[in-house]
C-alpha positions as CSV (number, residue, x, y, z in Angstrom):
1,M,0.2,0.0,-0.1
2,S,3.0,2.3,-0.2
3,L,1.4,5.3,-2.4
4,A,5.3,5.8,-3.8
5,V,4.4,7.3,-7.3
6,E,6.7,9.1,-9.8
7,A,3.9,10.8,-12.0
8,V,4.5,10.8,-15.6
9,S,5.7,14.2,-16.8
10,S,6.1,15.3,-13.0
11,S,9.2,16.2,-11.3
12,T,7.8,15.6,-7.9
13,N,7.3,12.1,-6.6
14,M,5.9,10.6,-3.2
15,G,9.4,10.1,-1.5
16,L,11.2,6.9,-1.0
17,E,14.3,8.2,-2.8
18,D,16.4,6.6,-0.3
19,N,15.0,3.2,-1.2
20,K,15.1,0.8,1.5
21,E,16.3,-2.2,-0.2
22,G,17.4,-0.5,-3.6
23,D,14.4,-1.7,-5.5
24,K,13.0,1.8,-6.2
25,S,11.9,1.7,-9.9
26,G,13.7,4.8,-11.1
27,V,13.0,6.6,-14.3
28,E,15.7,7.9,-16.8
29,D,14.7,10.5,-19.4
30,N,15.8,8.9,-22.6
31,G,13.1,10.3,-24.8
32,D,11.1,6.9,-25.1
33,E,8.7,6.5,-22.1
34,S,7.2,3.2,-23.6
35,S,10.7,1.4,-23.1
36,I,11.5,2.6,-19.5
37,Y,8.0,1.9,-18.0
38,E,6.7,-1.4,-17.1
39,T,3.1,-2.5,-17.6
40,E,1.0,-4.2,-15.0
41,D,1.9,-7.6,-16.6
42,E,5.6,-6.8,-16.8
43,G,6.1,-5.0,-13.7
44,E,5.2,-7.8,-11.1
45,D,8.3,-9.0,-9.0
46,T,9.0,-12.6,-9.4
47,E,9.9,-15.0,-6.6
48,S,12.0,-17.1,-9.1
49,N,15.0,-16.3,-7.3
50,K,14.3,-17.3,-4.0
51,I,17.0,-18.1,-1.4
52,D,17.1,-21.8,0.0
53,L,16.8,-21.2,3.9
54,G,17.4,-24.7,4.7
55,P,15.2,-26.9,7.0
56,Q,12.6,-25.4,9.3
57,Y,12.4,-25.8,12.7
58,T,9.7,-25.4,15.5
59,L,10.1,-22.7,17.8
60,K,11.2,-25.3,20.6
61,E,13.7,-26.9,18.4
62,Q,15.0,-23.4,17.4
63,F,15.4,-22.6,21.3
64,E,17.2,-26.0,21.9
65,K,19.6,-25.8,19.0
66,D,22.9,-24.6,19.7
67,K,22.0,-24.0,23.2
68,D,25.9,-24.4,24.3
69,D,26.6,-21.2,22.3
70,E,26.2,-18.5,25.0
71,S,25.8,-15.6,22.6
72,L,23.5,-17.2,20.5
73,R,21.3,-18.2,23.5
74,K,21.1,-14.6,24.7
75,W,20.2,-13.5,21.2
76,K,17.2,-16.2,21.1
77,E,16.0,-15.2,24.8
78,Q,16.1,-11.5,23.7
79,L,14.3,-12.3,20.6
80,L,11.5,-14.6,22.2
81,G,11.1,-12.5,25.2
82,N,8.3,-13.8,27.2
83,V,6.9,-16.3,24.7
84,D,5.5,-19.7,26.1
85,I,7.7,-22.1,24.2
86,N,5.3,-25.1,25.3
87,A,2.3,-23.2,23.9
88,V,3.5,-22.2,20.5
89,G,6.8,-24.3,19.9
90,E,5.3,-27.1,18.0
91,S,4.5,-25.5,14.8
92,L,6.9,-25.1,11.7
93,E,5.0,-22.4,10.0
94,P,4.5,-18.8,11.4
95,E,1.3,-16.9,10.9
96,V,1.1,-13.3,10.3
97,K,-2.2,-11.5,10.4
98,I,-2.4,-7.9,9.1
99,V,-4.6,-6.5,11.6
100,S,-5.0,-2.7,10.2
101,L,-3.6,-0.4,7.5
102,S,-3.9,3.3,8.2
103,I,-2.8,6.5,6.5
104,L,-1.7,9.2,8.8
105,S,-1.4,13.0,7.5
106,P,-0.7,16.0,9.8
107,G,-3.7,17.7,11.1
108,R,-6.2,15.1,9.8
109,S,-7.8,12.2,11.1
110,D,-6.2,8.9,10.4
111,I,-7.7,7.0,7.4
112,V,-8.1,3.3,8.5
113,L,-8.5,1.2,5.6
114,A,-11.0,-1.9,5.6
115,I,-9.3,-4.9,4.4
116,P,-11.6,-7.1,2.3
117,E,-11.2,-10.9,2.6
118,D,-10.9,-11.4,-1.2
119,G,-8.0,-8.7,-1.1
120,K,-9.8,-6.5,-3.7
121,P,-11.4,-3.2,-2.3
122,K,-14.5,-2.3,-4.3
123,G,-13.9,1.1,-6.2
124,P,-11.1,3.7,-5.1
125,W,-9.7,2.2,-1.6
126,F,-8.8,6.1,-0.6
127,T,-8.3,9.5,-1.9
128,L,-5.3,11.7,-1.1
129,K,-4.9,15.3,-1.6
130,E,-2.0,16.4,-4.0
131,G,1.0,17.8,-2.2
132,C,0.1,16.4,1.1
133,R,2.4,14.9,3.9
134,Y,1.4,11.6,4.9
135,S,2.8,8.2,6.3
136,L,1.6,4.6,6.4
137,R,1.0,2.6,9.5
138,F,1.0,-1.3,9.6
139,S,-0.4,-3.1,12.6
140,F,0.1,-7.0,12.7
141,Q,0.1,-10.1,14.9
142,V,2.6,-13.0,14.7
143,S,1.8,-16.4,16.1
144,R,2.9,-20.1,16.0
145,N,6.5,-19.4,15.2
146,I,9.2,-16.7,14.2
147,V,8.5,-15.0,11.0
148,S,11.8,-14.2,9.5
149,G,12.4,-11.2,7.1
150,L,8.9,-9.9,7.1
151,K,8.7,-7.4,4.2
152,Y,6.1,-5.1,2.5
153,T,6.2,-4.7,-1.3
154,N,4.2,-2.5,-3.3
155,N,3.8,-1.6,-7.0
156,V,1.9,1.3,-8.6
157,W,0.6,1.8,-12.1
158,K,-1.2,4.7,-13.7
159,T,-3.0,4.1,-17.0
160,G,-1.4,0.6,-17.1
161,V,2.2,1.8,-16.8
162,K,4.3,1.3,-13.7
163,V,5.3,4.5,-12.3
164,D,6.9,3.1,-9.0
165,G,7.7,0.0,-6.9
166,V,9.3,-0.3,-3.5
167,K,10.3,-3.0,-0.9
168,Q,10.4,-2.4,2.8
169,M,12.0,-4.9,5.2
170,L,9.9,-4.7,8.4
171,G,12.2,-7.4,10.3
172,T,12.0,-10.7,12.0
173,F,9.3,-11.0,14.7
174,S,8.6,-13.6,17.6
175,P,5.0,-14.7,18.2
176,Q,3.3,-12.7,20.9
177,Q,-0.3,-11.9,21.8
178,E,0.4,-8.2,21.6
179,V,0.0,-6.3,18.1
180,Y,3.2,-5.0,16.5
181,T,3.1,-1.5,14.9
182,Y,5.3,-0.4,12.2
183,D,5.4,3.3,10.8
184,M,6.6,3.9,7.4
185,P,8.8,7.2,6.7
186,E,6.8,10.3,5.9
187,E,6.3,11.0,2.2
188,T,4.6,13.7,0.1
189,T,2.3,13.0,-2.7
190,P,3.0,14.5,-5.9
191,S,1.1,17.5,-7.2
192,G,0.2,19.1,-10.5
193,Y,-2.1,18.2,-13.6
194,F,-0.4,15.1,-14.5
195,A,-0.1,13.8,-10.9
196,R,-3.9,14.1,-10.2
197,G,-6.1,10.9,-11.3
198,S,-6.5,7.2,-10.7
199,Y,-3.9,4.7,-9.8
200,S,-3.8,1.0,-9.7
201,A,-1.5,-0.9,-7.1
202,K,-0.6,-4.4,-5.6
203,T,0.4,-4.5,-2.0
204,K,1.9,-7.9,-0.5
205,F,3.3,-8.8,2.9
206,V,5.9,-11.6,2.3
207,D,8.5,-13.2,4.4
208,D,11.9,-14.9,3.6
209,D,10.5,-18.2,2.5
210,G,8.2,-16.4,0.0
211,K,5.1,-17.0,2.1
212,C,2.5,-14.2,1.2
213,Y,0.3,-13.3,4.3
214,L,-1.7,-10.6,2.5
215,E,-2.3,-9.5,-1.2
216,I,-4.3,-6.6,-2.1
217,N,-5.1,-5.3,-5.4
218,Y,-6.6,-1.8,-5.4
219,T,-7.1,1.5,-6.8
220,F,-6.6,5.1,-5.4
221,D,-7.1,8.7,-6.4
222,I,-5.0,11.7,-6.2
223,R,-7.3,14.8,-6.2
224,K,-6.9,18.4,-5.9
225,E,-8.7,18.5,-2.6
226,W,-9.4,16.0,0.1
227,A,-12.4,13.9,-0.1
228,S,-15.4,15.8,1.4
229,V,-16.2,12.5,3.6
230,E,-13.3,10.6,5.2
231,A,-15.1,7.8,7.1
232,P,-13.4,4.3,6.9
233,K,-14.8,2.4,4.0
234,T,-17.0,-0.7,4.5
235,L,-17.5,-3.5,2.4
């Protein structure tokens, strides 16, 4: 759900110049826009180059493994905190539930986005004002096992042409009852005639094993003014 957009014919983008994993879809002016932009069919990241992470272990097995290594044992204790090993340690697969996605803009009420079960919000998911400052907040819960290398990816298209893409590493998280909250850096929406309009995007939350916990295909609008009513959307 990153709204990172580098609008065609606009020099103002929505931030993310300091790409978190070097995956910013940069644009060079070589006079041939059709060759430098990716379409929705071409621009999707593939998982064909997955890293083989080796065998999986339950949480209990991970805690017992290399227990004679003092530094490793302390690191595991710090990571796991107060996790009840006996309660969650028998599952190989972690489970991550995205509890909420919100858009925060200074001086305005938070826009809390309803997450549809099918991952396809009806109509524009939200509307932002051009030139506004905003940030994204993810709330999620981890259960059953440690999730390694949880990351957020997002690709954005305008009129079928990819205008931006980002990957953000969120980190490694142990299972717990409390909800984790992650705030993205503040960005600014582009402004100007060419920046306004409708965009389509695809957001994913995946881990190092390539397991996808949430995929959302949606559209959003950038307009000259905020929408008159900003109540959370319902399905």
